[in-house]
C-alpha positions in Angstrom: -0.1 -0.1 0.0 2.8 2.6 1.0 5.4 3.4 -1.4 8.0 4.3 1.4 10.9 1.7 1.1 11.1 2.1 4.7 7.9 0.7 5.7 7.4 -3.1 5.8 4.9 -5.2 3.4 1.5 -5.6 5.2 0.7 -8.8 6.5 -2.1 -11.2 4.9 -4.1 -10.4 8.2 -4.0 -6.9 8.1 -4.9 -7.0 4.0 -7.9 -9.2 5.1 -8.9 -6.7 7.8 -8.6 -3.6 5.5 -10.6 -5.3 3.2 -13.4 -6.0 5.3 -13.5 -2.7 6.9 -13.6 -1.1 3.3 -16.7 -3.5 2.4 -18.2 -2.7 6.0 -17.9 1.2 5.4 -19.3 0.9 1.9 -22.3 -0.9 3.1 -23.0 1.9 5.7 -22.4 4.4 3.0 -25.4 2.7 0.9 -27.5 2.7 3.7 -27.2 6.7 4.2 -29.9 7.8 1.9 -32.1 11.1 2.1 -35.1 8.9 2.7 -33.4 7.2 5.8 -32.2 10.5 6.9 -35.7 12.2 6.7 -37.0 9.0 8.8 -34.6 9.1 11.4 -35.3 13.0 11.7 -38.7 12.4 12.2 -38.1 9.8 14.7 -36.1 12.1 16.6 -38.8 14.7 16.4 -41.3 12.4 17.4 -39.1 11.2 20.5 -38.9 14.7 21.4 -42.8 15.3 21.4 -43.3 12.0 23.5 -40.9 13.2 26.4 -42.4 16.3 28.0 -39.9 15.7 31.2 -36.9 17.1 29.3 -34.9 20.3 30.4 -35.7 23.3 27.9 -32.2 24.7 27.2 -33.5 27.8 25.2 -33.8 29.6 28.5 -30.2 28.5 29.7 -27.1 29.4 29.0 -24.3 26.7 28.1 -20.8 26.7 27.6 -18.5 23.8 26.9 -15.2 24.9 27.9 -14.9 28.1 30.2 -11.0 28.4 29.8 -10.3 26.6 33.4 -11.7 29.2 35.2 -13.8 26.7 37.1 -11.8 23.7 37.1 -13.2 20.5 38.5 -11.8 18.5 41.3 -9.1 16.0 40.5 -10.2 12.1 40.8 -9.1 10.3 43.4 -6.3 8.4 41.2 -4.9 11.9 40.3 -4.9 12.9 43.9 -3.2 10.0 44.8 -0.4 10.7 42.3 -0.1 14.3 43.2 0.3 13.5 47.0 2.7 10.9 46.1 4.7 13.5 43.9 4.4 15.9 46.5 6.3 13.4 49.2 9.4 13.2 47.0 
C-alpha cells in the first residue's frame, strides 16, 4: 500500500481486515440515503415530542469550555499521584 521503501509489507491478516473494513464502510454509506435521513429526523422529532420531562435549554446558557476558570476536583487516582509526588 505504501510506496515508502522504509515501511514493511502489510501482512495477509492486515490486508484481510482492511478489505473487510472497506466493505463494511461501503455498506454503511449505501444505507445513508436522503430517505433514511428524513425518517431518522422524524423519529427524533417524535421522540422529543413524547418526552415532556426534558429540560428546555433555550432559556439556559451553556458553555462547553470556560477556559479553566472553574476547574473540577481531581479524581481520587490523580489526587493519589499528586500526593505521592509532593512527598518526593
